[in-house]
N, C-alpha and C positions, 0 to 999 in steps of 0.2 A: 566509599563508592564513589565516585562521579555518577552527578542524576540532572538528565536531558526530559527535557519536555518536547511531548509528538505532537502537533497537529494532525489530526489523522485526517485520511479521505473521504468521499461521502459513505462507504463502504466500511464503517471504524472496526468490525470485527476483521474482515479481510487484513484491512490494514495492520492490527495488532498482532495477526496471523502469521504476518510476513514479518514483522518487527520480533518475533519470539523465536521464528526458523533463522531469521537472517544473524543475529547474534549469537543460538547454539551452533551453528555451521563454522562460525569463525571462535569458537570455545572462550568466548566474551560471555562470564557468570552476568547474571542479572535477575534483578528481582523487579516485578511491577510494583510500584507503591500508590500507585492511583490510576484506574481507568473510567471513560466515561465515550458518550458518542463523540465528542470534540476534543478531547483530547487524554494525552495518556502522558502520567510520570514513570520513568525508568530510572533505577540504580544499577550501573552497571561495574562491572570488575575494572575494563580497561575503558580510557577516555576513546571517544572516537573525535575524528575530525568532520569540518565540514562538509566535507569530500562525497563522505557517506550518504549522501542524500542523492547523487548520481546512483547509486546502486539501488534505491528504493524506488516501489511503484506505487505505494498506499499511502506515502506520507505528505502532508502540505508542508508544514514545516517544523525545524528544530531550532528547540530554546534552550536557553543556559540559566536554570535559574538564578536570581541573587538573593532572593529574600522569598519570606512568607508572611501569611497572616493566618489569625484564624475566621473564617468563614463569617463567624458570626459580627465580625465587628464591620465585617463588607456590608452585613445584610443591614446593622443598624446604621451604617454611615448613609448607604444608598435609599434603603426599601425605608429606615424610621426617620432619614434626614437628619442624623445628629451630627452636629455639629462637630462634638467633643472628637468621634471616631475618624470624622471627615481629616480633622486634621491629622490624628493621627496616623494615618493611612498617608499622609501629604509626608510627614516626617519618615515613614517607615520608607518609601520611595524615596527621598533625598541620603537617607543615610545610607541606601543601597549601593552609590555610588554611580548609577545608571545616568543620570544625568552630566557626571563626570565624565563617563567612560563614550559618553554619546560626541560622534566626530561628522555631524550633519551639513553633508553637502549644501549647500545656497541656502544652511539656516536649516534644512527641513527632515523632520522628524515624523512618526507614525505612532498610534493608538491601535491595539487588536485587543478586543474582548470576547472572551469564551465563557461559558458556564454549563454547570450541571443540570442546576435548577430553572427551569424556564420563568420563575417568579422573577428573575432578572432580565428577561428579556424587556420590557418595556423600558428598561433604564440603564440599558446597555451605551447608548448614546450620551446620557450624561455621565456616566463612568466615564466614559473616554473623554468627554470633552474636560471632564475634574481632572484626572490624571495627567491628559494633553498639558493645562495649563498650570499644573505644578511643574511639570518639567520645566515650559519654557521658562516660568517666574524664577528658576533655580539655575537655567541656562542663560538669562539674563544676569544675574548677579552674579556668574560668572564670567559674564562681558562674551557669553558667544551670544550672535545674533540666531535668533529662532524661529522658523515657520510652522505649525501645527497642520499636519497632514489632515483636512477632512474628510466626510463623507456628502454623498448627498442626500437630499430630504426621502427619495424613493428606495434607499438601502432599507433591508431589514434588522438586520446587526450591526453592530460598528468593529467591524475585522474588515483588515485590509486584504484582498484578494492577492496570491502570491505574485501573479504578474506585477501588480503595482508595488510589491517590494522588489522584486527584479530592476523594472523600469527607474525606478527612484535611486536605485541603489544602497536601501537601507540596510543591506547586512550587511555589505563592505565598514559602512559608516557605524554600524552599532544604533541604529537609530529606528530601528522597531521594536516598542514593547508591547512584550504577551502578558496581559491581565488574566488569568485562568483561575476561575472559581469553581472548585471542589464541594463535596458537603461540607467537609468539616475543614478545611483546609485551604487557602489562596496561592497561587503560586505569580510570582512576580517573576517575569524572563527577558532576556535579550532574544532576540531571534540571529542565531549563527547560520544557518542554511534555509534554503527556499526550494523547493520543487520548481526544476526549468522546464515549462509545458513546450517550449518552442522545441526542445531538444528530442522530444516522444514523438511531436507534432512531424520534426523532421525524419525521423527514422518509420515514420508512418505514410506521408503523401508523398516525400520526397525520392524515395526509394524507386529505383528500375520499373518494377514490377507489383501492380496489387489488385487483390480480389475485394471489392468494395462490400457485397453481401454477407461473404463468410468471412470476413475478417475478425481478427482478437486484435485490440487497441494494446499498443508496445506496452503501455503501462501495466494492462493485465497481465501479461506475456513476463514481464520483470517480475510483477509478485509469485507466478507461476514456477519462475525459475528460483526463486529466494525460499520459496515454499518445500522445493527439492533439496533444498539445501545441498545447493551445488556452487561450486567455487574454484578457484585457480585452478588447473592441473587437473579436473575431474573430466571425464567424458559423458555428456549427455546426449542423447537419441531423443528423435522427434519422429514414428512413423505415418505420421499424420500432416507432414509439414507445410501442405500448402504453399505459402510464397514466401516461408521460415522467417514468422515471423519469431516465433520463440525463440528460434535457432539466435536468429541476432542479438536478442539480448543475454543470452547463456555466450555466445562471442565474446558480446562488451566484458564479461565478466571473466574473461581468458580459460574460460573452457573449451576444452576440444569438443566439435558438433558432429553430429551426425543425421543427417536427414533422410526421409524413405518416403516416397508418394506412388501411388498406382497410377499416377496420371503424367506423362512424360514433359506437358506442359509447364506444370508446377514444378519438378526437378529443374530444369531451365531456370526457369522462373526463380527459385531458390539460390540457384548457384551465382547469378547474376546480382542476385539483393546481396547476398552475404560478402560479394566482390566488392561489393560496391560500400558497404560499411567497414568494410576493413581498411579501404582506401580512405575513405570519408572519418575515420574516426583514427588511422595510424596505428590500425592493430598489427605491430609488428610478424609477432609470432602467430598471429592466426590461423588455426587448424580446423579446416572442416573437411565434410564430403558430403554429398548425396547421391543416393542411391535409387532406381528404378525400381519398386518391387510390391507385392501384395502384403498385404497384412498378415497374410497365413505364413509368411517367409521370412518374418523378422531375426529369426535367430539364424535361420539358414544364410542371412544376406548381410547380416551383421557381426554374428558369430556367438555362439552360446557364453554367458557370464562373462561378457564385453563392455558393458556400460554402468557406471556408477549411477545416471539418474535417468530415467524415463518422463517427458514432460510432455502430453500430447492433448487435442483436443477433436475426435475422432465427430463422425458426421452426427449431428444433434436434430437430423430435421429436415422437413421443406420450410422454407421460409411462407410462415405462416401471415394471411392477411386479417383474420380475424383471429380471437380469443377461440380455441375451439370447446366442442364438449367433453368431459369424461372419457365417453369411449371411443371419441374421437383420439385422444390425446393416446389412451391404451394402445391404441392400434398403432401409432406411431412408435411408441416402445417397443412393441411387440416385433416391429418388423426393423428395427434395430438391434436386438438383443444378440443375434448371432455374431455381427460383427463385432460387439463387444466384448462375448465372451470370448470369442476366439482370438482377440487382441491381448484381452487377460493373460491367459496362458501363454500367448507367444512372449508379453513382457515379462514375465517370472522366470523364463528360459534366458531370456537376454541379458539380464540384470547380475550382477555380481551379486554375491550373499551380501545382506544388509542395504543392498541398493533401495533407492526411493522410485517411485512410480507416483506421479501428480497426475490423476486422471479426469479429465472434464467429461461428467454425463449428462444429458439432457434433466432440464427442470421446467418442466411444462403448465405453465398457467391455463385453468380450465372456468367456464361460464361459470361453476361452484365454488369458485374461491379457493379450492382444492389443486395442491400440485401433483400430476403425476410425476413419479421418477422412476428412474433405470436402476431394476431388483438385483444389484450384484453382490447382495452379501453372501448369499450362499455360494457362488463362484468363487469369490475373492479367499471364504475360508478353505473349500477341498483344492483351490491350487495351492495355499499356502502363503499366501497373502496377510498380513498383521495392520492393521490399520492405523495409524498413528495419528493420536487426537493433537489438535495444535494448542491445545490449555490444559495444563495440570496443575494442583492446588500450590508443587511446588515452586511454582513460577511468581507467585502472587504474595502480597504482603498478607499477614497471618489475620489483616482485619478487613478485608475485604471479603463480599461475597459472591462467590464465582461461581454456584451452582449450573449457573446457564449454561457457561461457555463452557464447563469442563465436560458439559455432557453433551455436547456438537459433535457426530462425530462428522461430519462435513460441513462444508463451508459454501453458502451459495451469491452468487453474483448475479443481478440481474435488475434493469430498468424499468421505470415506471411503465417505457412504451412499447417496451420486449415481450414477445410473446411466450417463448422460449428463452429461458433465464442457464445460467449454466450449476451444475451442482459440482465443486470442488473435492475429491478423496484424496488425501494423503494417506500411500500405504508403502509398507517395508518388507522387503523381500523375508 
C-alpha cells in the first residue's frame, strides 16, 4: 500500500475526518498509520496524484515519505546533542536519495519540521538547520549549487507556509523536505502537493455576489461537501444556499447541484455565482439550478427521494458582539428549533435511501465557558436518520489510541474570535 503524509489545517480533527470521507467515497481503502495535531500518515490501497490536493479543504501539504527513523534516535541527536546519532540521521537522509532527486530552482530548497512532542519545539530551528546543512553539503558533492531557504527570527516554528512553498516552486522541484517526528517513528518526506489559498480566495472574494457577515469560507464548504461523500455524477442540494458557496464547491467536484433559498436576491446571486465559477473554471458539463422556496416545501419543490446529498448551514442565530450568558444562548437555540426540526423532516423526505445529510447547527460559547448546542438527537431518531461517525477503530492501525476520536458524534469548527461556532453533523437516511 502506498503511504502518504498529510500536514493538517488548524482544525486537525476536521482535516482527518475530511480525508477519511474523501477516500471512502472513492473506494480507496486506507489505514491511518499515525495521527497527531500536526500531521497524519495514511496507507492507501490506490496511489493518489498531486491533483487530489485541489479536492481538499483541510489539508495544507501532502508528502511522499522517503525513509523513516526511530524517534529515539532523533531525541538522542537533538535533545541530548549526541554526535553519533546526528551522523546516523545525516547518513539516513543521504541514503534516501532526497538530495539526488532535488531539482532546486536557482539552488533553492527548504525544510519544515513538524512534531508531536512539544519537547522538540525549542530545537526545531536547530533540527531544520542541521537537515538543511546536510542536504546542502550533499548537493555540493553532486555538483549542484544550493541555497537553503531560512526563516526569520520571529517565526515560532521552523516550517515553511504553503504560500512560501508555492511562490518558490518547491513542489515542482521536489525541493521541500518534511521532517515529521511522531511518538515512536519519524518520517522524512518530500512535498508532492500544497494547498493553494489563492484559488479558494478567488472563489471567495472575486465571485460576483457576496454576503460578508453570513459567509462560509470556500475551504470549509469544500470540507463539508467531502464529508457528504459527494462525488462526480451525484446530486447535491443546499436548501439554505445563500450566495451558493457550498454549491460552487460541489460543482467543482462535477456534481449536479440544486440550490434553494427563501430570499429572491439570494436565488439570483447564487445563479450568477454558479455561472461565474462555470466560466472561470471551464466546467463544460456543469449542471445546476436554483429555486425560490421555503424550507417547509423542499420535497415538494425538489422531489421526493431525488438527491444523493444535502449539505447546508441554516440560520445560526444573530451576530453577537459579546459572549452571551447561558440563558440568552438557550433562548437563541429555542427560537431556531422549529426551523431546524422542520428542515430535518423535509431533508429526510428529499434524500434517496442511504443518502447523506451534512448539517451545521449553532455551537454557542457562553460566559461560563460551557457551550450551548442544538438538541437534535431525538428529532433525528424520530425521523429515521442514522448518525455517521467520522472515525471507527477499523480505520486505524491497531497500536493507536483512538478512543476519543471514535466517540465523537459531531465535529466542531470555531475560531477563537467567534461567539457562535459550527457543530457539524453527518447523517444517513
